[in-house]
C-alpha angles and dihedrals in degrees: 000000000000091000093047096059097058091046092049091046091050091051092050092049093046095054095075090048091057091047090049091050093052089047092049092050093050091046090051090051087052092052092048091051089050090053091051091050092048089052091052092048093048095045092243089118129050121215089254093051091049090050091055090049090050089055090053091048088050091055092051092050092049089055091047090050092050091048092051094047091097092042098257141062118233121219090253093050091048091050090052092048091049092051091049093047091048090052092050090048091052091047092051089052093047094048092047091052102043125100096264116105127196128209106239090194097055117110091239093051091046090053092050090047090053092049093048091047088054089052088054091051092048093047090049091053090050091048090049090050092053091046096049094040096243089119126057119213090255091053090047088052092053090049092049088054088054091050089052091054092051092048091050088055089051089051092051091047095049103034092098091051094251130085114195126198094262092052091049091049090057090050091048092052088054090048091050091053090049091049091054090048092052092049092048095048093046093050101042120099096262117106133175113252 
């Protein structure tokens, strides 16, 4: 019995740390998406550059989803996520400060801006769900996997530097599915403890 109490106490104290880590990761994803959108709007990023960055963000979110599958993020998993996020951050900076210039008023750039803005909105809803306890870590992980799928579609649409209306429609269908998933997960009866 004496050994059980310290172990139980350690588990109870560790739970908020894992929730905080998931929240920090989602908030960092949100900030990176905001930086990508700002680069598109300012012309510092081309559609193709933004597509590559979306692919990198997708990879980070897949790792986050896998780490959260069991409801918590280990120290090793968190270190890997941090390294990946640092690499994406450096790549965003490098792409925004290279010689390539995008046209923020082109139809393709406008479509990518709209898609990235929707990513920001979805990430904010996930972050809010973690913060208010309406999402468990497992649910947040499933939603991050959905975000990764959407961002891969954005990458495929923009890799050639042009996003046409049909490509954007496919991305928007994916975003609509993700939006419904977020709403469902936030309003089901599961809550983080």
